[in-house]
N, C-alpha and C positions, 0 to 999 in steps of 0.2 A: 272292585276292592279286594274281594276274596282271592282273586288270582294274584293281586299285588302282594298280599301278605303270605302267599304260599311259598314264596322264594325264601331260601334259607338266609341269604345275605340281607334281605329286607327285615327278617325277624331279628337278626343280629343288630341291625341299625336301629330298630325300634327299642330294643333292650338298652342299647348305648344311649339313646335319647333319655330314657327313664333314669338310668344310673347317673348320667351327667347332670340331669336336672336336680337331683337330690343334693349333690355337692355344690352345684351352682347356687341353688336357693339358700342353702345354709350359710355358705361362706361369702356369697355375693352381698348378703345383708350386712355382714360385718364390714365389708369393704366400703359399702355406701355410707353406713352409719359412722364409721371411723374416718371417712374421707381419705382413704389410703389408695385411691385408684392409681395415682402416679407410682406409688411403691409397688403395687401389684403389676403395673406395666413393666417396671424394671425387672421384676422377678420373671415375668412371662418371656420377655425377649432375651434374658440371660440363659434361658433353657436351651437355646440353640447351640450354645457352646458345648453343653453336655451331650446333646444329640449328635453333633458333628464329631466329637471325640469318640463316642461309642461306635458310631458308624465306621470311622477310620480304623478302629481296633477290631472291627468285625463283630461287635455286640449289637443287641437290640437297641435302637435309638430311644425307646421309652425308658429303658433302664438308666441311660445317661440323662434323660430328661428329669427323672425323679431325683437323682443325685445332684444335678446342677440346680434344680429348683430349690432344694433344701439348703444347699450351700449359699445360693443367692439370697434366700430369705433371711438367713442369719446375718450375712454381711450387710445387706441393705438395712436390716433392723438396727444393727450396731451403728451404721452410718447415720441413721435417723436419730438415734439416741445421743451419739457422741458429737456429731458435727452438724447440728441442726442449721447453723448459719449458712453453710454451703451445701445444704441437703440437695437442692434441685440440680446443682452442677454435678455433684458426685454421683447421684443416681442416674442422671443422663449419661455420664461417662460409663457407668457400670452397664447400663442398657446397651450402649453402642459397642463397648468392648466385648460383651457377651456374644452379640450377634457376629461381630468381626471374627472372633475365635472360631465360632461355628462354621462360618463361611470358609475360613482358611483350611480347616480340617476336611470339610466336604470337598473343596477344590483339589486337595491332595489325595483323595480317594478315587481310584480308577473306576470308570463305568458310571452309569446313570441309574440311580435307584428310585423307582416309582414310589415305593413305600415312604421314603424320606420326604419326597415332594408332598405326599398326602398329609404328613405331619405338619408341614409348613402351611399348606393352603386348605387342608381339610378334605377328607373324603370318607364320610361316615359309612359308605357302602363297602369299604374295605376292612371294617372292624372284624377281627377274628374272635374265636372262642377264648383264646388266651388273653386277648385285650379285654374282653368282658369280665373275665375272672379278676384281672388287675383292677379294673374300674370298680367292681363289687367290693374288693378288699379295701380300696381307698375310701369308698363310701362308708363302709362299716367303721373304719378308723376315724373318719371325720365326724360321723354321727356320735360315736361313743365319746370322743373328746369334747364335742360341742355340748353334749348332754351332761357329762360328769363335771365339766368346768364352766357351766353356763353362768353361774353367779359371779365367778372370778372374771370372766370375759365381760360380763355386763357392767360390773362396777369399774373395771379398768377402762372401759370404753367411754363412760359418762362422767366419772369423777375419780381421777387418778389420785388426788390428794387424800380423799376419804379412804381410797383403797390402801394407800401407804400407811395411813393412821391405823388401819385394821390389820397391818402386818402382811399385806399381800405384796408379793414381789412383782411389781408392775412391769418391770423390764423383761422378766422371764415370760410372763403371759403375753406380752406384746410380741416377742420374737416367736413364741409358740403359735400365736395367731397368724403371723406372717408365714410360718412353716406350713400351716394348714391351708392357707391361701395358695401356697406353692403347689401343694398336692392337688388342689382343685384345678389349678392351671393344667397340670398333667391330665386330669380327667377330661377337661374340655378340649384339649388338643385333639383328642380322638374325634370330636364332633365338628369343630369349625377350623381347626388348624391353629398354628402358633400366631399367625398374623392377625387373626380376628378374635382371639381368645378373650382379650380384655373387654370387648364390647358385650360378649355373652355373659361374662362374669358380672358386669355392672348393670346393664339395661333392665333385665327382669326384676332385680332388686329395687332399682330406682323407680320402676313402674309400681311396685308394691308399696313404696313409701307414699304414694299419692293417695292411698286408700286407708292405710292403717299406720299407727304410730308406735305400737309396742313390738318388741323384737320377735316373739314367738309367732304371732299372726303374720308378721312381715315375712318371716322365713317360709311359712306355709304357703302364703300367696305367691312368694317369689318362686318357690318350687313349681307351683301350678303354672305360672307364667312361663317359666323355663320349659316345662313339659309341652306347653302349647306351641311355643315358637319353634322348638326343635322338631317335634313331630309334624307340624304343619309345613315347616320348611322342607323336611324330607319328602313329604307327599307331593308338594307343589313342584319341587325341583326334579322329581323322578321322570315324569313323562316327557317334558321338553329337554331333558338332559342338561339342566342347569347346574352350576356348582352348588352343592348342598350347603356348604358353609356360608357362602355369600348370601344365599336365599334366606337362611336362618337369621342372619344378622339384619337383613332388610326388614324381615317380619318383626324382629325384636325392637328395631327402631320405630316401626309403625305402632306397635303396641305401646311403647313409651310415649309417643306423641299423643296417642288417643287417651292415655291415662292422664296426661297433663291437661288436655282440653276438658276431659270429664271432671277433673278436680276443679278447674276454674268455673265450669258451669254449675257445679254443686255449690261452690262458694257464693256465686252470684244469687242462686236460688234460695239458699238458706241464710245468707248474710253472715256466715261464720268465717271470720278472717283470722282465726287463730293460727292456721298452718300456712 
């Protein structure tokens, strides 16, 4: 293990696991509590449009990912607020069109770019120092917003009518929350790739909900679960040269299944059927 951690790219990968787990734990909790996984999926897959355009223009795909994620979060938030009746159809269209635009621009770009493929399917071993700096900045921004606006997010998540009576702009905080989810998607792309990002965003937080019911402990436990599945996935996948992103998601799914079984055993033993 000492030899394993002596490599510079492994150290970068471990740091990426830690940084991704922080954002994943915080924002994944809100995604699960608000039940906006479908919206998060629409945002995640729309990111490919920004990555494809940035790549076509010769810029860093992650820059395009950030811009596309924020634009998608605002548009999807407005769709959810204004056209709730056709919400699933519109978001599915947004999801598909975003990916289609990305594929078109990638197809028009000469050559084959390995880095772009790593963004799609995940390769944590290719994380660079600049990527880590971006991930750190995104984590700091997410943490500050989640901390400073904790009460507003909490009340808008559980009681929107009460929030409106208190003069809180529910629509603003809803779109801001989706924008923060969008930035988290960019964080997690570095670890598992665009295709698997939604699973890593949801599964650790869903596992945490089996053991705690309040938001702050749920976030903390979700961060710990995220850290466990990302680091263990990295270690397990390294020696047999397995895809790290896919390995991480399999472990996250296993942890979720174990958490469900553990919860049911606990309920049977204690006779507590409240949850």
